[in-house]
N, C-alpha and C positions, 0 to 999 in steps of 0.2 A: 101944760096939759099932762105931761109925763110926771113932773114934780108933784102936781096935785093928786094924781092917781095913786102915787106911792104914799104921799102924806095922809091920804084918806084911809089908809090901811091901819088897823089896830096894831099898836106896838111900834109903829115907825116914829122915830124921834127926829131925824134930820135927813135931808136929801141934798146932795151936791151934784149938780149936773154939768157936763161938758157936751154941748150939742156938737161941737166941732169934732170931738173924739168919739162921739156916740157912746159915752160912758156915764154911769151914775154911781155914786158912792152913797150907800144907805146905811144909816145907823138905826138898828132896831133891837127890840127886846126879843130874844130868841125863845123866851117862854110864852110869848104871845103870838108871834108870827114866824115865818120861815122863808127861805129863798123861793120855794114853790109859790107861796102866796104873793110874793113880790113880782115874780115873772108872770103870774096870772093877771095881776093888776095892770102891768104895762101891755100885755098881750090883749087884754080886754078892751083897750082903747086903740088898738091897731099898731102897737109898737112892740112886736115880739122881742124878748130879751133872754139872756142866759148869763149865768155868773161868769165873770172874767177870771176869778180865782176862787179857790175853796175857802169858804168862810171859816174863821177861827175865833175861838173865845179869847177874850183879853183885849 
């Protein structure tokens, strides 16, 4: 459910989830989407989220 909500977003390329650690690593095109869009996607299905670290380019 979480994986699909993220993958359904424009610009999302890959999603690696760890349900045990409650973490997701998302590769996305930052010219199309951003962290706010990703957190809205998970929150919209009842799984509020926040970045674990500051996104970096590269």
